[in-house]
C-alpha positions in Angstrom: 31.8 -52.5 -23.0 31.9 -49.3 -20.9 33.2 -49.3 -17.3 33.0 -46.9 -14.5 36.6 -46.0 -13.9 39.5 -47.9 -15.5 39.0 -51.3 -17.3 39.7 -54.3 -15.0 42.8 -56.3 -15.5 42.4 -60.0 -16.2 42.9 -62.0 -13.1 44.1 -65.6 -12.5 43.6 -68.3 -10.0 46.3 -68.8 -7.3 48.2 -72.0 -8.0 50.3 -74.2 -5.6 52.6 -76.9 -7.0 53.2 -79.9 -4.7 56.5 -81.7 -4.4 55.6 -85.4 -4.3 57.7 -88.5 -3.5 55.3 -91.4 -4.0 54.8 -92.0 -0.2 53.5 -88.7 1.3 49.8 -88.3 1.4 49.3 -85.1 3.5 50.5 -81.6 2.3 50.1 -78.2 3.8 48.0 -75.7 1.9 49.2 -72.1 1.2 45.7 -70.8 1.9 43.2 -72.1 4.4 39.9 -73.2 2.7 36.5 -74.2 4.0 35.6 -77.2 1.8 37.1 -79.4 -1.0 35.0 -77.5 -3.5 37.1 -74.4 -3.0 40.1 -75.9 -4.8 40.8 -77.7 -8.1 43.4 -80.5 -7.9 45.1 -81.7 -11.1 47.5 -84.7 -11.3 49.3 -85.2 -14.6 46.6 -83.2 -16.3 43.7 -85.1 -14.8 41.2 -83.3 -12.5 40.8 -85.2 -9.2 37.3 -85.8 -7.6 36.8 -84.1 -4.2 36.1 -86.4 -1.2 37.1 -89.4 -3.3 40.7 -88.7 -4.4 41.3 -86.2 -1.6 39.9 -84.7 1.7 40.8 -81.9 4.0 42.3 -81.9 7.5 43.4 -79.4 10.2 40.4 -77.2 9.7 41.1 -76.7 6.0 44.9 -76.1 6.4 46.0 -79.4 4.8 45.0 -81.7 1.9 45.1 -85.5 2.4 45.2 -87.8 -0.7 43.6 -91.2 -0.8 46.8 -92.5 -2.4 50.2 -90.8 -2.4 51.0 -89.0 -5.7 54.0 -90.6 -7.5 57.4 -88.9 -7.3 57.3 -88.0 -11.0 53.7 -86.8 -11.0 53.0 -83.1 -11.7 50.4 -82.2 -9.0 48.8 -78.7 -8.9 46.2 -77.1 -6.6 44.2 -74.1 -8.0 42.5 -72.0 -5.3 39.1 -70.9 -6.8 38.1 -67.2 -6.0 41.7 -66.0 -5.3 41.8 -63.9 -8.5 44.0 -60.8 -8.5 42.3 -57.6 -9.9 43.6 -54.1 -10.6 42.7 -51.3 -8.1 40.2 -48.8 -9.4 41.4 -45.3 -10.2 41.1 -42.8 -7.3 38.2 -40.3 -8.0 39.8 -37.8 -5.6 36.4 -36.1 -4.7 35.2 -35.7 -8.3 31.4 -36.0 -8.7 30.4 -39.2 -10.5 27.3 -38.5 -12.7 25.0 -41.6 -13.0 22.1 -40.5 -15.3 21.6 -38.7 -18.6 20.2 -35.4 -17.2 23.0 -35.3 -14.7 20.8 -34.9 -11.6 21.8 -38.2 -10.0 25.3 -38.7 -8.8 27.8 -40.0 -6.2 30.3 -37.6 -4.6 33.0 -38.2 -2.0 34.3 -34.7 -1.6 34.2 -34.9 2.2 36.6 -37.2 4.1 35.0 -40.6 5.0 31.6 -39.6 3.4 29.8 -40.5 0.2 26.9 -38.2 -0.8 24.1 -39.6 -2.9 22.1 -37.1 -5.0 18.8 -38.1 -6.7 16.7 -35.7 -8.8 19.1 -32.8 -8.2 19.0 -32.9 -4.4 21.1 -34.7 -1.8 19.0 -37.5 -0.3 21.5 -39.8 1.6 25.0 -40.0 2.7 27.2 -42.9 3.8 29.4 -42.0 6.8 31.5 -44.0 9.2 28.5 -43.7 11.6 26.1 -45.3 9.1 23.6 -44.7 6.3 22.0 -41.2 6.7 18.8 -40.2 5.0 17.3 -36.7 5.0 13.9 -36.2 6.7 11.0 -38.0 4.9 13.4 -39.9 2.6 12.4 -43.5 3.0 14.0 -46.9 3.1 11.5 -48.8 0.9 11.1 -52.6 0.4 8.5 -54.6 -1.5 7.1 -54.6 -5.0 4.4 -52.0 -4.0 6.7 -50.1 -1.5 5.1 -52.2 1.2 7.6 -51.5 3.9 8.8 -48.0 4.6 11.3 -46.8 7.3 11.8 -43.0 7.7 11.9 -39.9 9.9 9.6 -37.0 9.0 11.5 -34.4 11.1 9.4 -35.0 14.2 8.7 -38.8 14.5 10.2 -42.0 13.2 8.1 -44.6 11.4 8.2 -48.2 10.4 5.2 -48.5 8.2 3.9 -51.7 6.6 1.0 -51.8 4.1 0.9 -55.5 3.1 1.0 -58.7 5.3 2.2 -58.7 8.9 5.0 -56.6 10.3 7.3 -58.9 12.2 10.2 -57.9 14.4 12.1 -61.1 15.2 15.5 -62.7 15.5 16.7 -65.7 13.6 18.4 -67.1 16.7 16.6 -68.1 19.9 17.6 -66.3 23.0 18.4 -62.9 21.4 16.4 -60.2 23.1 14.5 -57.4 21.4 14.2 -54.0 23.2 11.5 -51.5 22.2 11.6 -48.0 23.7 13.8 -46.3 26.3 14.0 -46.8 30.0 12.5 -43.3 30.5 10.1 -43.1 27.6 6.7 -44.7 26.8 5.8 -47.0 24.1 2.3 -46.7 22.8 0.5 -49.5 20.9 -2.4 -47.8 19.0 -4.1 -51.1 18.0 -4.4 -54.7 19.1 -1.3 -56.5 20.2 -0.8 -60.3 20.5 2.1 -61.7 22.6 2.8 -65.3 21.6 5.4 -65.9 24.3 5.8 -64.7 27.9 5.2 -61.1 28.7 7.3 -59.6 31.5 6.4 -56.2 32.9 9.0 -54.8 35.3 7.0 -51.6 35.9 3.4 -50.8 36.6 0.8 -52.2 34.1 -2.2 -49.9 33.9 -5.2 -50.9 31.8 -7.4 -47.8 32.5 -10.4 -49.8 33.8 -10.5 -51.8 30.6 -11.0 -55.6 30.6 -8.2 -58.2 30.3 -9.8 -61.1 28.5 -8.8 -64.6 27.3 -5.7 -64.8 29.5 -3.6 -67.9 29.8 -0.9 -67.7 32.5 -0.1 -64.4 34.3 2.8 -64.2 36.8 2.2 -61.4 39.3 3.5 -60.0 42.6 0.5 -57.9 43.6 -3.1 -57.3 42.3 -4.6 -54.1 43.7 -7.7 -52.2 42.9 -7.7 -48.5 41.9 -9.3 -47.4 45.1 -12.9 -47.3 44.0 -14.0 -50.8 43.0 -13.2 -54.2 44.4 -11.2 -56.9 42.5 -13.4 -59.6 40.9 -12.0 -62.9 39.7 -14.6 -64.4 37.4 -14.1 -67.7 35.5 -16.5 -69.8 33.5 -14.6 -72.9 34.8 -12.3 -73.4 37.8 -10.3 -70.7 39.6 -6.8 -72.0 40.5 -4.6 -70.3 43.1 -1.0 -71.7 42.9 1.4 -70.5 45.5 5.0 -71.9 45.1 5.9 -70.7 48.6 3.4 -73.1 50.2 1.3 -70.3 51.8 -1.7 -68.4 50.5 -1.9 -65.4 52.8 -5.1 -63.5 53.6 -4.9 -59.9 54.6 -7.4 -57.1 55.5 -6.0 -53.6 54.6 -2.5 -54.9 54.8 -2.8 -56.8 58.0 -2.7 -60.6 57.8 -5.5 -62.4 59.5 -5.1 -66.0 58.2 -3.4 -68.2 55.6 -3.8 -71.5 53.8 -0.6 -73.6 54.1 0.7 -76.7 52.3 2.7 -78.6 54.9 4.1 -81.7 53.2 0.8 -81.9 51.2 -1.2 -81.5 54.4 -3.8 -78.6 54.0 -3.6 -76.3 56.9 -6.0 -73.4 57.8 -4.3 -70.9 60.1 -5.5 -68.0 62.1 -2.8 -65.3 62.3 -4.2 -63.3 65.3 -3.7 -64.7 68.8 -6.7 -66.3 70.5 -9.0 -65.7 67.5 -11.4 -68.4 66.4 -12.1 -70.2 63.1 -15.8 -70.1 62.4 -17.9 -71.8 59.8 -20.9 -69.7 59.1 -23.8 -70.4 56.8 -27.4 -69.5 56.1 -30.3 -71.7 57.4 -33.6 -70.6 56.0 -32.5 -67.0 55.6 -30.8 -66.8 59.0 -27.1 -66.7 59.5 -25.8 -69.5 61.8 -22.4 -70.4 63.1 -22.4 -74.1 62.2 -19.0 -74.7 63.9 -16.7 -72.6 66.0 -13.1 -73.6 66.8 -12.0 -71.7 69.9 -8.2 -71.0 69.6 -8.2 -69.5 73.1 -9.3 -72.9 74.5 -6.9 -75.1 72.6 -9.3 -75.6 69.7 -12.5 -76.5 71.5 -15.1 -77.3 68.9 -18.7 -76.0 69.3 -21.3 -77.3 66.9 -24.5 -75.5 66.5 -26.5 -78.7 66.2 -26.1 -82.5 66.0 -22.8 -84.2 65.3 -23.5 -87.2 63.1 -20.9 -90.0 63.1 -21.2 -93.2 61.1 -21.3 -96.5 62.9 -17.8 -97.6 63.9 -16.4 -94.1 62.9 -16.1 -92.6 66.4 -12.5 -92.5 67.8 -11.8 -91.3 71.4 -8.2 -90.5 72.1 -6.9 -92.8 69.4 -9.2 -95.7 70.5 -12.0 -96.5 68.0 -15.5 -96.9 69.4 -16.9 -99.9 67.6 -20.3 -99.9 69.3 -23.4 -99.2 67.1 -25.9 -96.5 68.0 -28.3 -99.2 69.2 -25.6 -100.7 71.4 -24.8 -97.4 73.0 -28.5 -96.6 73.5 -28.7 -99.8 75.5 -26.8 -98.0 78.2 -29.8 -95.9 78.8 -31.6 -98.7 80.7 -28.7 -100.0 82.8 -29.3 -99.9 86.5 -25.9 -101.3 87.6 -23.7 -99.2 89.8 -20.2 -98.2 88.8 -18.8 -100.7 91.3 -20.8 -103.5 89.7 -19.6 -102.6 86.2 -16.1 -102.4 87.4 -16.3 -106.0 88.5 -16.7 -106.9 84.8 -13.5 -105.0 84.1 -11.6 -107.0 86.8 -11.7 -104.3 89.4 -12.3 -106.9 92.2 -9.8 -109.7 92.5 -11.1 -113.3 92.6 -7.8 -115.0 93.4 -9.0 -116.3 96.8 -12.4 -117.4 95.6 -13.2 -121.1 95.3 -15.5 -121.8 92.5 -18.5 -124.1 93.4 -21.4 -125.5 91.3 -23.7 -122.8 92.6 -21.5 -119.9 91.4 -22.9 -117.9 88.4 -21.1 -116.6 85.4 -22.3 -114.3 82.6 -23.1 -116.0 79.2 -24.5 -114.9 75.9 -27.5 -117.1 75.2 -28.4 -116.7 71.5 -28.1 -112.9 71.8 -29.4 -112.6 75.4 -27.0 -112.1 78.3 -27.8 -114.6 81.1 -26.3 -115.9 84.4 -25.4 -119.6 84.2 -24.4 -121.9 87.1 -20.8 -123.3 86.9 -22.3 -126.8 87.2 -23.9 -126.3 83.8 -20.5 -125.6 82.2 -19.1 -128.6 84.0 -21.8 -130.8 82.4 -21.0 -129.3 78.9 -17.3 -129.6 79.1 -17.4 -133.2 80.4 -18.8 -134.3 77.1 -16.9 -134.5 73.9 -16.0 -131.1 72.5 -15.5 -131.0 68.7 -13.2 -128.3 67.4 -12.1 -127.4 63.9 -9.1 -125.5 65.1 -7.4 -125.3 68.4 -4.7 -122.6 68.7 -2.6 -121.1 71.4 -0.8 -117.9 71.9 2.9 -117.5 72.5 3.1 -120.2 75.2 3.8 -123.9 74.8 0.9 -126.3 74.5 1.1 -129.5 76.5 -1.1 -132.6 76.4 -0.7 -134.4 79.7 -2.4 -137.3 81.3 -1.7 -138.9 84.7 -2.9 -142.3 83.5 -4.1 -144.0 80.4 -3.3 -143.2 76.8 -3.4 -140.0 74.7 -5.1 -140.9 71.4 -4.9 -138.7 68.2 -7.6 -140.1 66.0 -8.2 -139.0 62.4 -11.6 -140.6 62.2 -12.4 -139.6 58.6 -11.8 -142.4 56.0 -8.2 -142.3 54.6 -7.4 -139.0 56.4 -3.9 -138.2 57.4 -2.3 -137.1 60.6 0.1 -134.2 59.8 2.8 -132.7 62.0 3.8 -129.2 61.0 6.3 -126.6 62.2 8.4 -123.6 61.2 11.9 -123.8 59.9 13.8 -120.5 59.5 10.5 -118.5 59.3 9.0 -120.9 56.7 6.1 -123.2 57.4 7.0 -126.9 56.8 5.3 -130.3 57.1 7.7 -132.3 59.3 5.8 -135.7 59.3 2.8 -137.1 57.5 1.1 -140.3 58.7 -0.8 -141.6 55.6 -4.2 -143.0 56.7 -4.8 -144.4 53.2 -1.5 -146.4 53.4 -1.9 -148.1 56.8 -0.1 -145.2 58.5 3.0 -145.0 56.3 5.2 -142.3 57.7 6.7 -139.7 55.4 9.4 -137.6 57.0 10.4 -134.2 55.5 14.1 -134.6 56.3 16.5 -136.9 58.2 15.3 -139.5 60.6 17.6 -139.8 63.7 17.3 -142.9 65.9 18.5 -142.4 69.4 18.6 -146.1 70.3 17.7 -149.3 68.3 16.1 -149.2 64.9 13.9 -152.3 65.1 12.3 -154.1 62.2 9.2 -156.3 62.4 11.4 -159.4 62.0 14.6 -158.6 63.9 16.5 -161.6 62.4 20.3 -161.5 62.7 22.4 -161.0 59.5 19.7 -159.2 57.5 20.2 -156.0 55.6 17.9 -153.2 54.2 17.8 -153.1 50.4 16.2 -150.3 48.4 13.9 -151.7 45.7 13.2 -148.4 44.1 10.2 -147.7 46.3 11.1 -148.6 49.8 13.7 -150.4 51.9 13.1 -154.1 52.5 14.9 -156.4 54.9 16.7 -159.1 53.0 18.8 -162.1 54.3 22.3 -162.3 52.9 22.8 -165.5 51.0 25.4 -167.2 48.8 29.2 -167.1 49.3 29.1 -163.8 51.3 28.2 -163.8 54.9 27.5 -160.9 57.3 27.5 -161.2 61.1 25.3 -159.3 63.5 28.4 -157.2 64.4 28.7 -156.2 60.7 31.7 -158.4 59.8 31.6 -159.6 56.1 33.2 -162.8 55.0 33.7 -164.5 51.6 33.7 -168.2 51.5 37.0 -169.9 50.6 37.5 -170.8 46.9 34.6 -168.5 46.1 36.7 -165.8 44.3 36.3 -166.4 40.6 37.9 -164.9 37.5 34.6 -163.0 36.8 35.1 -161.1 40.1 38.5 -159.9 38.8 37.4 -158.9 35.4 39.7 -156.6 33.6 43.0 -155.2 34.7 43.7 -154.7 38.4 45.2 -151.3 39.1 48.6 -151.3 40.7 47.3 -149.4 43.7 44.9 -152.3 44.3 47.5 -155.1 44.0 50.4 -155.5 46.4 53.8 -156.9 45.2 53.8 -160.7 45.0 56.6 -161.8 47.2 55.7 -165.4 48.1 57.7 -167.9 46.0 56.0 -170.1 43.4 52.9 -167.9 43.1 53.5 -167.7 39.4 55.1 -170.8 37.9 57.4 -170.7 34.9 54.9 -172.7 32.9 52.3 -169.9 33.5 54.4 -167.4 31.7 53.1 -167.2 28.1 56.3 -166.2 26.3 55.2 -167.7 23.1 52.1 -165.5 23.1 54.1 -162.3 23.4 54.8 -159.9 20.6 58.1 -160.0 18.8 60.4 -157.1 19.5 60.5 -156.3 15.8 63.9 -154.7 15.8 67.6 -155.5 16.4 68.8 -155.9 20.0 70.8 -153.1 21.5 72.9 -152.8 24.6 70.2 -151.2 26.6 67.7 -154.1 26.1 67.0 -156.1 29.3 66.8 -159.9 30.0 65.4 -161.8 33.0 68.0 -164.1 34.6 67.9 -166.3 37.7 70.8 -164.9 39.7 72.7 -167.8 41.0 70.5 -170.6 39.9 67.7 -170.8 42.4 68.4 -167.3 43.7 66.5 -164.1 42.9 65.2 -163.2 39.5 66.8 -160.0 38.2 67.0 -157.9 35.0 70.3 -157.8 33.1 71.2 -155.6 30.1 72.2 -157.1 26.8 75.5 -155.3 27.1 76.4 -157.5 30.1 75.8 -160.6 28.0 78.1 -159.3 25.3 80.8 -158.7 28.0 80.2 -162.2 29.3 80.6 -163.7 25.8 83.7 -161.7 25.1 85.2 -162.8 28.3 84.6 -166.5 27.5 85.6 -166.4 23.8 89.1 -168.0 24.5 89.9 -171.5 23.4 89.4 -172.6 26.9 85.8 -171.4 26.9 85.0 -172.4 23.4 82.1 -174.5 24.5 80.5 -171.6 26.4 81.0 -169.3 23.4 79.4 -171.7 21.1 76.5 -172.2 23.5 76.0 -168.4 23.7 76.2 -168.1 20.0 73.5 -170.7 19.6 71.3 -168.8 22.2 71.6 -165.5 20.3 71.5 -167.1 16.9 
């Protein structure tokens, strides 16, 4: 095979041999790599599987084995792509002919420049400043030369004949600049901007229309001096001012504004003492329906009637609840101001003694009438039935100078209920059950200030709960209870059943009186055998001094006693002791 220049020298992969000891798992690499697929690891002639037998660490500077290679293991790492090749022969400015008729070549006879000749003429050169084409020599891309980039000596072109011409970046946030700060960019055909369009200079449309616009962010909209500015929409027109004010001007001078004040809609006049007027057309004639006089603190002047719904009129924060018919009734009133003021309490009646002939004002089925006080006295003297009687913040007292005060729930089986408030919560304090002969149910404790009396106040009775109520029960049997609360148990009435089970030491004092427990009462025979040989520390009970005090004695003392009496003179005692101890 023919080569341009000298034949290449066979290369080889860079190899690193590891020194293993059977315990080390991490080894530094001679060359930093990007992934485990960039190396070939061989242990004892066996190729290891990446990510299973080994992984990388330290950003590709070290290899980590899943298990430490043995000390006698030959372990190699081959770095793929690290082949060594021979340098090409220096052409030293000689023209390199590339085709048969010798009109296409590469030449580097100028320092830091490669000239490309095609068809017998220089077309391009590669310099340190970039790739240089002669005028009208094109950069061409696409099967049908669809994209062409070139300069014709006067203008530069990016021409596309198939599909869309897209100028874009692969990464979001990278800007694209077209044109110079002092030059113009002309778009000879339609242009679609999919994102935001920001114009830092003046945008002139030459009296042509701007149609189908989504959002436009502007500082100023001005006409060209001849026509007005028309905002026309087939749907709503929205004016959105982020500064809270929509300012209205006439030839540069502000005359009013719409203001958003904490979501309150404010209409403001910018000129001192100028009015706000609402003007319309009534039958072809212009009318001022409403005028707000700013020089008179906002006096409102209506051109015609002011219609307010019933109950909707408020005067100085006080609602007028009268209907139109009620207000019209004032038209026939003949009373003087002084007479009406009497109704308001203008004239004091503190020194007036009310007599039967005095008159008061009363609504008689919708008709206001004067009624004698005697008629009210007759009405109130009879029974007055009330569903609810309530008071204000003052206490309510039921007082009689003689006789009884009767609270009568006359309905069959109806209750009398006493309610109150406890810590801001409504509570029922006491219920007297009419269906249970007046049984009283208290919500909480019942405190008796003196005697708690029962129907049969018999001495020595107690209240016993039977699961439903408390019943008075006379104490009977061997237990007696006095009216002062003293409890007695009849003599000889304490039985074994009363002392069932063991009596705790804390409940039984030491028995000190002699002869409380006789010897015959001690059931030695019923005891359990010790089951082991006697030792010196074992204890016996002895009567100290025959008729003296019972005491405990260790077995060692008995041994001492026996030893002391083992002489011939005490043979009888020794034999007796021997008989006792077997």
